[in-house]
DSSP file (Angstrom, degrees, kcal/mol; ACC not computed):
  #  RESIDUE AA STRUCTURE BP1 BP2  ACC     N-H-->O    O-->H-N    N-H-->O    O-->H-N    TCO  KAPPA ALPHA  PHI   PSI    X-CA   Y-CA   Z-CA
    1    1 A M     >        0   0    0      0, 0.0     4,-2.1     0, 0.0     5,-0.2   0.000 360.0 360.0 360.0 -31.9    6.9   28.8  -25.4
    2    2 A G  H  >  +     0   0    0      1,-0.2     4,-2.5     2,-0.2     5,-0.2   0.873 360.0  52.5 -65.8 -37.0    3.6   27.8  -23.7
    3    3 A F  H  > S+     0   0    0      2,-0.2     4,-2.8     1,-0.2     5,-0.2   0.924 109.8  47.7 -64.9 -44.5    4.0   24.2  -24.7
    4    4 A V  H  > S+     0   0    0      2,-0.2     4,-2.4     1,-0.2    -2,-0.2   0.914 113.9  47.3 -63.2 -43.4    7.5   23.9  -23.3
    5    5 A K  H  X S+     0   0    0     -4,-2.1     4,-2.2     2,-0.2    -1,-0.2   0.917 113.3  48.3 -65.0 -42.5    6.5   25.5  -20.0
    6    6 A E  H  X S+     0   0    0     -4,-2.5     4,-2.1     2,-0.2    -2,-0.2   0.910 112.7  47.9 -63.9 -42.8    3.4   23.3  -19.8
    7    7 A F  H  X S+     0   0    0     -4,-2.8     4,-3.2     2,-0.2     5,-0.2   0.896 110.1  52.9 -65.0 -39.6    5.5   20.2  -20.5
    8    8 A K  H  X S+     0   0    0     -4,-2.4     4,-1.9     1,-0.2    -2,-0.2   0.911 109.4  48.6 -61.8 -43.4    8.1   21.2  -18.0
    9    9 A Q  H  < S+     0   0    0     -4,-2.2    -1,-0.2     1,-0.2    -2,-0.2   0.894 115.7  44.7 -63.6 -39.8    5.4   21.6  -15.3
   10   10 A F  H >< S+     0   0    0     -4,-2.1     3,-1.1     1,-0.2     6,-0.3   0.942 114.2  47.3 -69.1 -47.5    4.0   18.2  -16.2
   11   11 A A  H 3< S+     0   0    0     -4,-3.2    -2,-0.2     1,-0.3    -1,-0.2   0.794 115.7  43.5 -68.9 -29.2    7.3   16.3  -16.4
   12   12 A F  T 3< S+     0   0    0     -4,-1.9    -1,-0.3    -5,-0.2    -2,-0.2   0.186  81.1 123.9-107.9  18.6    8.7   17.7  -13.2
   13   13 A K  S <> S-     0   0    0     -3,-1.1     4,-1.8    -4,-0.1     5,-0.2  -0.415  73.1-115.5 -67.8 155.0    5.7   17.3  -11.0
   14   14 A G  H  > S+     0   0    0      1,-0.2     4,-2.5     2,-0.2     5,-0.2   0.873 112.8  55.0 -61.1 -38.5    6.2   15.3   -7.9
   15   15 A N  H  > S+     0   0    0      2,-0.2     4,-2.3     1,-0.2    -1,-0.2   0.891 107.3  48.8 -65.5 -39.8    3.8   12.6   -8.9
   16   16 A V  H  > S+     0   0    0     -6,-0.3     4,-2.2     2,-0.2    -1,-0.2   0.915 113.4  46.6 -67.7 -42.2    5.5   12.0  -12.3
   17   17 A L  H  X S+     0   0    0     -4,-1.8     4,-2.3     2,-0.2    -2,-0.2   0.898 111.9  51.3 -66.8 -39.7    8.9   11.7  -10.7
   18   18 A D  H  X S+     0   0    0     -4,-2.5     4,-2.4     1,-0.2    -2,-0.2   0.908 110.1  50.0 -61.8 -41.3    7.6    9.4   -8.0
   19   19 A L  H  X S+     0   0    0     -4,-2.3     4,-2.4     2,-0.2    -2,-0.2   0.911 109.4  51.0 -64.1 -42.4    6.1    7.2  -10.7
   20   20 A A  H  X S+     0   0    0     -4,-2.2     4,-2.1     1,-0.2    -2,-0.2   0.918 111.1  47.7 -62.2 -43.4    9.3    7.1  -12.6
   21   21 A V  H  X S+     0   0    0     -4,-2.3     4,-2.6     1,-0.2     5,-0.2   0.907 111.2  52.2 -63.6 -41.0   11.2    6.0   -9.5
   22   22 A G  H  X S+     0   0    0     -4,-2.4     4,-2.5     1,-0.2    -2,-0.2   0.891 108.7  49.7 -62.2 -40.3    8.6    3.4   -8.7
   23   23 A V  H  X S+     0   0    0     -4,-2.4     4,-2.2     2,-0.2    -1,-0.2   0.914 112.2  47.8 -65.6 -42.7    8.9    1.9  -12.2
   24   24 A I  H  X S+     0   0    0     -4,-2.1     4,-2.0     2,-0.2    -2,-0.2   0.928 114.6  45.2 -65.1 -44.8   12.7    1.7  -12.0
   25   25 A I  H  X S+     0   0    0     -4,-2.6     4,-2.7     1,-0.2    -1,-0.2   0.885 111.5  54.4 -65.9 -37.6   12.5    0.1   -8.6
   26   26 A G  H  X S+     0   0    0     -4,-2.5     4,-2.3    -5,-0.2    -2,-0.2   0.890 106.9  50.5 -62.4 -39.8    9.8   -2.2   -9.8
   27   27 A A  H  X S+     0   0    0     -4,-2.2     4,-1.6     2,-0.2    -1,-0.2   0.912 112.5  46.4 -64.6 -41.6   12.0   -3.4  -12.7
   28   28 A A  H  X S+     0   0    0     -4,-2.0     4,-1.6     1,-0.2    -2,-0.2   0.909 112.9  49.7 -66.2 -40.8   14.9   -4.1  -10.3
   29   29 A F  H  X S+     0   0    0     -4,-2.7     4,-2.6     1,-0.2    -2,-0.2   0.861 105.6  57.9 -65.8 -35.3   12.5   -5.9   -8.0
   30   30 A S  H  X S+     0   0    0     -4,-2.3     4,-2.6     1,-0.2    -1,-0.2   0.892 104.5  51.0 -61.7 -39.9   11.2   -7.9  -10.9
   31   31 A A  H  X S+     0   0    0     -4,-1.6     4,-2.2     2,-0.2    -1,-0.2   0.891 110.2  49.9 -64.5 -38.5   14.7   -9.2  -11.6
   32   32 A I  H  X S+     0   0    0     -4,-1.6     4,-2.4     2,-0.2    -2,-0.2   0.925 112.2  46.9 -64.9 -44.3   15.1  -10.2   -7.9
   33   33 A V  H  X S+     0   0    0     -4,-2.6     4,-2.7     2,-0.2     5,-0.2   0.903 110.8  52.1 -65.7 -40.9   11.8  -12.0   -8.0
   34   34 A K  H  X S+     0   0    0     -4,-2.6     4,-2.9     1,-0.2     5,-0.3   0.925 111.7  46.4 -61.2 -43.9   12.6  -13.8  -11.2
   35   35 A S  H  X S+     0   0    0     -4,-2.2     4,-3.1     2,-0.2     5,-0.5   0.901 111.2  53.0 -64.1 -39.9   15.9  -14.9   -9.8
   36   36 A F  H  X>S+     0   0    0     -4,-2.4     5,-2.4     2,-0.2     4,-1.7   0.922 114.4  41.4 -60.5 -45.2   14.1  -16.0   -6.6
   37   37 A V  I  <>S+     0   0    0     -4,-2.7     5,-2.7     3,-0.2    -2,-0.2   0.944 121.6  40.3 -68.4 -47.7   11.7  -18.1   -8.6
   38   38 A D  I  <5S+     0   0    0     -4,-2.9    -2,-0.2    -5,-0.2    -3,-0.2   0.874 127.0  30.9 -71.2 -37.6   14.2  -19.6  -11.0
   39   39 A D  I  <5S+     0   0    0     -4,-3.1    -3,-0.2    -5,-0.3    -1,-0.2   0.696 134.7  16.0 -99.2 -21.1   17.1  -20.2   -8.6
   40   40 A I  I  X5S+     0   0    0     -4,-1.7     4,-2.2    -5,-0.5     5,-0.3   0.759 124.2  42.2-118.5 -55.9   15.3  -21.0   -5.3
   41   41 A I  I  >XS+     0   0    0     -5,-2.4     4,-2.9     2,-0.2     5,-1.2   0.944 116.0  48.1 -63.7 -49.1   11.6  -21.8   -5.6
   42   42 A T  I  >XS+     0   0    0     -5,-2.7     5,-1.0    -6,-0.2     4,-0.8   0.950 115.9  41.6 -61.3 -51.7   12.0  -24.0   -8.7
   43   43 A P  I  45S+     0   0    0      0, 0.0     4,-0.3     0, 0.0    -1,-0.2   0.911 123.4  38.5 -63.9 -38.9   14.9  -26.1   -7.4
   44   44 A L  I  <5S+     0   0    0     -4,-2.2    -2,-0.2     2,-0.1    -3,-0.2   0.939 132.9  16.2 -78.2 -46.4   13.5  -26.5   -3.9
   45   45 A L  I  <5S+     0   0    0     -4,-2.9     4,-0.3    -5,-0.3    -3,-0.2   0.821 129.3  39.4-100.0 -35.6    9.8  -26.9   -4.5
   46   46 A L  I  X<S+     0   0    0     -5,-1.2     4,-2.7    -4,-0.8     5,-0.2   0.595  87.8  89.2 -97.5  -9.8    9.3  -27.8   -8.1
   47   47 A N  H  ><S+     0   0    0     -5,-1.0     4,-3.0    -6,-0.3     5,-0.2   0.897  86.3  53.3 -57.8 -42.8   12.2  -30.2   -8.8
   48   48 A P  H  > S+     0   0    0      0, 0.0     4,-1.7     0, 0.0    -1,-0.2   0.927 113.5  43.5 -58.1 -41.3   10.3  -33.3   -7.8
   49   49 A A  H  > S+     0   0    0     -4,-0.3     4,-1.3     2,-0.2    -2,-0.2   0.893 114.7  49.8 -69.1 -38.6    7.5  -32.4  -10.2
   50   50 A L  H  <>S+     0   0    0     -4,-2.7     5,-2.6     1,-0.2     4,-0.2   0.882 108.3  52.9 -68.1 -37.5    9.9  -31.4  -12.9
   51   51 A E  H ><5S+     0   0    0     -4,-3.0     3,-1.1     1,-0.2    -1,-0.2   0.888 107.0  52.1 -65.1 -37.8   11.8  -34.7  -12.5
   52   52 A K  H 3<5S+     0   0    0     -4,-1.7    -1,-0.2     1,-0.3    -2,-0.2   0.822 110.7  48.2 -66.4 -29.2    8.6  -36.7  -12.9
   53   53 A A  T 3<5S-     0   0    0     -4,-1.3    -1,-0.3     2,-0.2    -2,-0.2   0.413 114.7-121.5 -88.2   1.9    8.0  -34.8  -16.1
   54   54 A H  T < 5 +     0   0    0     -3,-1.1     2,-0.4     1,-0.2    -3,-0.2   0.904  69.1 132.4  58.3  45.4   11.6  -35.5  -17.2
   55   55 A V      < -     0   0    0     -5,-2.6    -1,-0.2    -8,-0.2    -2,-0.2  -0.979  44.1-166.9-127.4 138.6   12.4  -31.8  -17.5
   56   56 A K  S    S+     0   0    0     -2,-0.4     2,-0.4     1,-0.2    -1,-0.1   0.788  78.1  40.8 -92.1 -31.3   15.4  -30.0  -16.1
   57   57 A N  S >  S-     0   0    0      1,-0.1     3,-1.3    -7,-0.1     4,-0.4  -0.929  74.2-133.6-122.1 141.1   14.2  -26.4  -16.5
   58   58 A I  G >  S+     0   0    0     -2,-0.4     3,-1.2     1,-0.3    14,-0.2   0.815 106.4  62.9 -62.8 -28.8   10.7  -25.0  -15.8
   59   59 A A  G 3  S+     0   0    0      1,-0.3    11,-0.5    10,-0.2    10,-0.3   0.759  98.8  56.0 -67.6 -23.1   10.8  -23.2  -19.1
   60   60 A E  G <  S+     0   0    0     -3,-1.3    -1,-0.3     9,-0.2     2,-0.2   0.549  77.7 119.1 -84.3  -7.6   11.1  -26.5  -21.0
   61   61 A L    <   +     0   0    0     -3,-1.2     8,-1.9    -4,-0.4     7,-0.9  -0.415  40.0 157.5 -64.3 123.5    7.9  -27.8  -19.3
   62   62 A S  E     -A   67   0A   0      5,-0.3     2,-0.3    -2,-0.2     5,-0.2  -0.959  31.9-157.6-146.5 162.1    5.4  -28.6  -22.1
   63   63 A W  E >  S-A   66   0A   0      3,-2.1     3,-1.8    -2,-0.3    -2,-0.0  -0.951  81.8 -12.5-145.1 121.2    2.3  -30.6  -22.8
   64   64 A N  T 3  S-     0   0    0     -2,-0.3     3,-0.1     1,-0.3    -1,-0.0   0.863 131.0 -51.6  53.2  40.2    1.2  -31.6  -26.4
   65   65 A G  T 3  S+     0   0    0      1,-0.2     2,-0.7     0, 0.0    -1,-0.3   0.379 111.9 121.0  83.5  -5.1    3.6  -29.1  -27.8
   66   66 A V  E <   -A   63   0A   0     -3,-1.8    -3,-2.1     2,-0.0     2,-1.0  -0.835  55.5-147.6 -95.7 117.6    2.4  -26.2  -25.7
   67   67 A K  E     +A   62   0A   0     -2,-0.7    -5,-0.3    -5,-0.2     4,-0.3  -0.738  32.6 157.7 -86.5 104.7    5.2  -24.8  -23.5
   68   68 A Y     >  +     0   0    0     -2,-1.0     4,-2.4    -7,-0.9    -6,-0.2   0.353  48.8  92.5-107.6   3.2    3.5  -23.6  -20.3
   69   69 A G  H  > S+     0   0    0     -8,-1.9     4,-2.3   -10,-0.3   -10,-0.2   0.906  87.2  48.0 -64.6 -43.1    6.6  -23.7  -18.1
   70   70 A S  H  > S+     0   0    0    -11,-0.5     4,-2.3    -9,-0.3    -1,-0.2   0.899 112.2  50.4 -64.1 -40.2    7.5  -20.1  -18.8
   71   71 A F  H  > S+     0   0    0     -4,-0.3     4,-2.4     2,-0.2    -2,-0.2   0.920 109.4  50.6 -63.4 -43.4    3.9  -19.1  -18.1
   72   72 A L  H  X S+     0   0    0     -4,-2.4     4,-2.3     1,-0.2    -2,-0.2   0.894 110.3  50.1 -61.3 -40.7    3.9  -21.0  -14.8
   73   73 A S  H  X S+     0   0    0     -4,-2.3     4,-2.4     1,-0.2    -1,-0.2   0.898 110.6  49.6 -63.6 -40.7    7.1  -19.3  -13.8
   74   74 A A  H  X S+     0   0    0     -4,-2.3     4,-2.5     2,-0.2    -2,-0.2   0.877 109.8  51.4 -66.8 -37.0    5.5  -15.9  -14.6
   75   75 A V  H  X S+     0   0    0     -4,-2.4     4,-2.4     2,-0.2    -2,-0.2   0.921 110.5  48.2 -65.4 -43.5    2.4  -16.8  -12.6
   76   76 A I  H  X S+     0   0    0     -4,-2.3     4,-2.0     1,-0.2    -2,-0.2   0.925 112.1  49.8 -61.8 -43.9    4.6  -17.7   -9.6
   77   77 A S  H  X S+     0   0    0     -4,-2.4     4,-2.6     1,-0.2    -2,-0.2   0.909 109.3  52.1 -60.4 -42.7    6.6  -14.5   -9.9
   78   78 A F  H  X S+     0   0    0     -4,-2.5     4,-3.0     1,-0.2    -1,-0.2   0.927 109.0  49.3 -59.8 -46.1    3.3  -12.5  -10.1
   79   79 A F  H  X S+     0   0    0     -4,-2.4     4,-2.3     1,-0.2    -1,-0.2   0.866 111.0  50.0 -64.9 -35.0    2.0  -14.0   -6.9
   80   80 A I  H  X S+     0   0    0     -4,-2.0     4,-2.6     2,-0.2    -1,-0.2   0.937 112.8  46.2 -67.1 -45.3    5.3  -13.3   -5.1
   81   81 A V  H  X S+     0   0    0     -4,-2.6     4,-2.7     1,-0.2     5,-0.2   0.925 113.4  49.7 -61.9 -43.9    5.3   -9.7   -6.2
   82   82 A A  H  X S+     0   0    0     -4,-3.0     4,-2.4     1,-0.2    -1,-0.2   0.899 111.7  48.7 -62.4 -40.7    1.6   -9.3   -5.3
   83   83 A L  H  X S+     0   0    0     -4,-2.3     4,-2.6    -5,-0.2    -1,-0.2   0.924 112.4  47.6 -65.1 -44.8    2.2  -10.8   -1.8
   84   84 A V  H  X S+     0   0    0     -4,-2.6     4,-2.6     1,-0.2    -2,-0.2   0.921 113.3  48.0 -63.5 -43.4    5.2   -8.6   -1.2
   85   85 A L  H  X S+     0   0    0     -4,-2.7     4,-2.9     2,-0.2     5,-0.3   0.901 111.0  51.5 -64.1 -40.0    3.3   -5.5   -2.3
   86   86 A F  H  X S+     0   0    0     -4,-2.4     4,-2.5    -5,-0.2    -2,-0.2   0.941 112.7  45.0 -60.7 -47.4    0.3   -6.5   -0.1
   87   87 A L  H  X S+     0   0    0     -4,-2.6     4,-2.2     2,-0.2    -2,-0.2   0.898 114.5  49.2 -63.7 -40.2    2.6   -6.9    2.9
   88   88 A L  H  X S+     0   0    0     -4,-2.6     4,-2.4     2,-0.2    -2,-0.2   0.930 113.4  44.9 -65.5 -46.3    4.4   -3.6    2.1
   89   89 A I  H  X S+     0   0    0     -4,-2.9     4,-2.7     2,-0.2    -2,-0.2   0.886 112.2  52.8 -67.3 -38.1    1.2   -1.6    1.7
   90   90 A T  H  X S+     0   0    0     -4,-2.5     4,-1.9    -5,-0.3    -1,-0.2   0.923 111.1  46.8 -61.2 -43.9   -0.3   -3.2    4.8
   91   91 A A  H  X S+     0   0    0     -4,-2.2     4,-2.0     2,-0.2    -2,-0.2   0.906 112.7  49.1 -65.2 -41.6    2.8   -2.2    6.8
   92   92 A I  H  X S+     0   0    0     -4,-2.4     4,-2.4     1,-0.2    -2,-0.2   0.910 109.9  51.6 -64.7 -41.9    2.7    1.4    5.4
   93   93 A N  H  X S+     0   0    0     -4,-2.7     4,-1.0     1,-0.2    -1,-0.2   0.877 108.8  51.1 -63.5 -36.6   -1.0    1.7    6.2
   94   94 A K  H  < S+     0   0    0     -4,-1.9     3,-0.2     1,-0.2    -1,-0.2   0.895 112.1  46.9 -66.0 -38.9   -0.4    0.6    9.8
   95   95 A L  H  < S+     0   0    0     -4,-2.0    -2,-0.2     1,-0.2    -1,-0.2   0.868 116.1  44.2 -69.6 -35.4    2.4    3.2   10.1
   96   96 A N  H  < S+     0   0    0     -4,-2.4     2,-0.2    -5,-0.2    -1,-0.2   0.557  84.4 117.1 -86.8  -8.0    0.3    6.0    8.6
   97   97 A R     <  -     0   0    0     -4,-1.0     3,-0.0    -3,-0.2    -3,-0.0  -0.421  60.5-140.0 -65.2 126.9   -2.8    5.1   10.5
   98   98 A K        -     0   0    0     -2,-0.2    -1,-0.1     1,-0.1    -2,-0.1  -0.676  23.1-107.1 -86.5 139.9   -3.7    8.0   12.7
   99   99 A P        -     0   0    0      0, 0.0    -1,-0.1     0, 0.0     3,-0.1  -0.351  43.1 -96.1 -64.6 147.6   -5.0    7.2   16.2
  100  100 A E        -     0   0    0      1,-0.1     2,-0.1    -3,-0.0    -3,-0.0  -0.426  46.8-106.7 -64.6 134.4   -8.6    7.7   16.7
  101  101 A P        -     0   0    0      0, 0.0    -1,-0.1     0, 0.0     3,-0.0  -0.373  29.4-120.5 -65.9 137.8   -9.2   11.1   18.2
  102  102 A V        -     0   0    0      1,-0.1     2,-0.1    -2,-0.1     3,-0.0  -0.636  34.5-108.5 -76.5 128.4  -10.3   11.0   21.8
  103  103 A P        -     0   0    0      0, 0.0     2,-0.6     0, 0.0    -1,-0.1  -0.368  31.8-126.3 -62.0 133.0  -13.6   12.7   22.2
  104  104 A V        -     0   0    0     -2,-0.1     3,-0.0     1,-0.0     0, 0.0  -0.695  16.0-144.6 -84.1 120.7  -13.2   16.0   24.0
  105  105 A V        -     0   0    0     -2,-0.6     3,-0.1     1,-0.1     2,-0.0  -0.742  26.0-115.5 -84.9 124.4  -15.4   16.3   27.0
  106  106 A P        -     0   0    0      0, 0.0     2,-0.1     0, 0.0    -1,-0.1  -0.350  32.2-115.0 -63.0 137.3  -16.6   19.8   27.4
  107  107 A A        -     0   0    0      1,-0.1     3,-0.1    -2,-0.0    -3,-0.0  -0.381  32.5-105.4 -69.8 148.9  -15.3   21.4   30.5
  108  108 A G        -     0   0    0      1,-0.2    -1,-0.1    -2,-0.1     2,-0.0  -0.163  52.7 -72.8 -66.8 168.9  -17.8   22.4   33.1
  109  109 A P        -     0   0    0      0, 0.0    -1,-0.2     0, 0.0     2,-0.0  -0.334  51.7-118.3 -65.9 145.6  -18.7   26.0   33.6
  110  110 A T     >  -     0   0    0     -3,-0.1     4,-2.4     1,-0.1     5,-0.2  -0.208  30.9 -98.9 -74.2 172.8  -16.1   28.2   35.2
  111  111 A E  H  > S+     0   0    0      1,-0.2     4,-2.4     2,-0.2     5,-0.2   0.886 125.5  52.5 -62.0 -39.0  -16.7   30.0   38.5
  112  112 A D  H  > S+     0   0    0      1,-0.2     4,-2.6     2,-0.2    -1,-0.2   0.917 109.6  48.6 -62.9 -42.0  -17.5   33.2   36.7
  113  113 A Q  H  > S+     0   0    0      2,-0.2     4,-2.3     1,-0.2    -2,-0.2   0.893 110.8  50.5 -66.6 -38.5  -20.1   31.4   34.5
  114  114 A K  H  X S+     0   0    0     -4,-2.4     4,-2.2     2,-0.2    -1,-0.2   0.926 111.5  48.2 -62.6 -44.2  -21.7   29.8   37.6
  115  115 A L  H  X S+     0   0    0     -4,-2.4     4,-2.4     1,-0.2    -2,-0.2   0.911 111.8  49.3 -63.2 -43.5  -22.0   33.2   39.3
  116  116 A L  H  X S+     0   0    0     -4,-2.6     4,-2.6     1,-0.2    -1,-0.2   0.885 109.6  52.3 -63.9 -37.8  -23.5   34.8   36.2
  117  117 A A  H  X S+     0   0    0     -4,-2.3     4,-2.6     2,-0.2    -2,-0.2   0.898 109.6  49.4 -65.1 -39.1  -26.0   31.9   35.9
  118  118 A E  H  X S+     0   0    0     -4,-2.2     4,-2.6     2,-0.2    -2,-0.2   0.918 111.5  48.6 -64.0 -43.2  -27.0   32.5   39.5
  119  119 A I  H  X S+     0   0    0     -4,-2.4     4,-2.6     2,-0.2    -2,-0.2   0.926 111.8  49.8 -62.0 -44.3  -27.4   36.2   38.9
  120  120 A R  H  X S+     0   0    0     -4,-2.6     4,-2.4     1,-0.2    -2,-0.2   0.929 111.6  48.1 -60.0 -45.7  -29.5   35.5   35.8
  121  121 A D  H  X S+     0   0    0     -4,-2.6     4,-2.3     2,-0.2    -1,-0.2   0.901 112.0  49.6 -63.3 -40.5  -31.7   33.1   37.7
  122  122 A L  H  X S+     0   0    0     -4,-2.6     4,-2.1     2,-0.2    -1,-0.2   0.911 111.0  49.3 -63.8 -42.1  -32.2   35.6   40.6
  123  123 A L  H  X S+     0   0    0     -4,-2.6     4,-2.2     2,-0.2    -2,-0.2   0.889 111.1  50.1 -64.6 -39.4  -33.1   38.4   38.1
  124  124 A K  H  X S+     0   0    0     -4,-2.4     4,-1.5     1,-0.2    -2,-0.2   0.905 110.7  48.8 -65.1 -40.4  -35.6   36.1   36.4
  125  125 A S  H  X S+     0   0    0     -4,-2.3     4,-0.5     1,-0.2    -2,-0.2   0.860 112.7  48.1 -69.4 -33.9  -37.2   35.1   39.7
  126  126 A K  H >< S+     0   0    0     -4,-2.1     3,-0.7     1,-0.2    -2,-0.2   0.869 110.6  51.1 -70.6 -37.8  -37.5   38.8   40.8
  127  127 A S  H 3< S+     0   0    0     -4,-2.2    -2,-0.2     1,-0.2    -1,-0.2   0.794 105.8  55.3 -73.0 -25.4  -39.0   39.9   37.4
  128  128 A S  H 3<        0   0    0     -4,-1.5    -1,-0.2     1,-0.2    -2,-0.2   0.654 360.0 360.0 -80.3 -13.9  -41.6   37.2   37.6
  129  129 A L    <<        0   0    0     -3,-0.7    -1,-0.2    -4,-0.5    -2,-0.2   0.449 360.0 360.0 -78.8 360.0  -42.8   38.4   41.1
């Protein structure tokens, strides 16, 4: 019974559930980035280079029998994901940044404290005579 309870506590902690949601969203985002690279970036930016290499698809790009087109596509996808995550984390950090605390200037003595200080000073001067 202790194992089941321990596993339940582990599996349903907030951090584990947050991680699971992050992985699922990351997988969906990965599909979006792959489509962005394959359907937008490649045709717009890489087509001139691909046409010079006589290749229609980036995955077919090869040199001396080594197909590096898929790797190049994965590298582009990685940089896009890294850029988006950097921008997202930067924005979140700006939102979560707490304003610097304003230094609290100690208030001057109150009237009662001033009066007590005067009495103390008078008593000290009388006792020294």
